[in-house]
C-alpha positions in Angstrom: 113.9 103.7 100.6 114.2 107.0 102.3 114.4 107.2 106.1 111.8 109.0 108.2 114.3 111.7 109.0 115.1 112.3 105.3 111.4 112.4 104.4 110.4 115.0 107.0 113.3 117.3 106.0 112.0 117.9 102.5 110.3 121.0 101.0 107.0 119.1 100.6 104.8 119.1 103.8 104.7 115.7 105.5 101.6 114.7 107.4 102.4 112.0 109.9 99.5 110.0 111.4 100.3 108.3 114.7 97.6 105.7 115.1 96.8 102.3 116.7 94.9 99.5 115.1 92.6 99.1 118.1 91.7 102.8 118.1 88.2 103.7 116.8 88.9 107.3 116.0 92.0 106.2 114.2 89.9 104.0 112.0 87.7 107.0 111.3 90.7 109.1 110.3 92.2 106.6 107.8 89.8 107.3 104.9 89.9 111.0 105.6 93.7 111.0 105.4 93.4 109.0 102.2 91.0 111.5 100.7 93.4 114.4 101.7 96.3 112.6 100.0 94.2 112.0 96.8 93.1 115.7 96.8 96.5 117.1 97.4 98.5 114.7 95.3 102.2 115.6 95.2 101.7 118.6 97.4 101.9 116.4 100.5 103.5 113.2 101.7 101.6 111.1 104.2 103.2 108.7 106.7 101.2 106.4 109.0 103.0 105.3 112.2 101.5 102.5 114.3 102.4 103.5 117.8 102.3 99.8 119.0 105.0 98.9 116.5 107.0 102.1 116.7 107.3 102.9 120.4 110.5 104.9 119.8 109.0 107.3 117.3 105.9 107.8 119.5 108.1 108.6 122.5 110.4 110.9 120.5 107.5 113.0 119.4 105.7 112.8 122.7 102.6 111.1 121.3 100.3 110.6 124.3 97.0 109.8 122.5 95.9 108.5 119.2 95.2 109.6 116.6 97.9 112.4 116.7 98.7 114.2 113.6 102.0 116.0 113.1 102.7 118.2 110.0 106.4 118.6 109.2 108.0 121.2 106.9 111.8 121.2 106.4 112.2 118.9 109.4 110.2 121.2 111.7 106.9 120.4 113.3 104.5 123.2 112.0 101.4 121.6 113.4 100.4 119.1 116.1 96.9 118.0 116.9 95.2 115.0 118.5 91.8 113.6 117.8 89.6 113.7 114.7 90.2 116.3 111.9 88.0 117.0 108.9 89.2 116.6 105.4 88.8 120.4 104.7 90.7 121.4 107.9 93.6 119.2 106.9 93.7 120.4 103.3 93.6 124.1 104.6 96.4 123.3 107.1 98.6 121.7 104.4 98.0 124.5 101.9 99.0 127.0 104.6 102.4 125.3 104.8 102.9 124.5 101.2 104.6 127.8 100.2 
């Protein structure tokens, strides 16, 4: 199994969803992120990080609210956003960084 660090260093954009199980907006985002993954297929990797179980990762990336989405490309954060995102906005964002 690949480590988080190895996964985010790849050529394929990686969408990381920092969430909490008790968070209503996080629950709203889950099916949207699943739809994005289905629509994008191999053009994106999706990781979901429960901030309550992964305090270190949340602290490292300065996650202050949930949901927070980070998009990585070649190990670099190319997008950071908190709150709800639409399916189409996420797909456009990922396509922008897929080159």
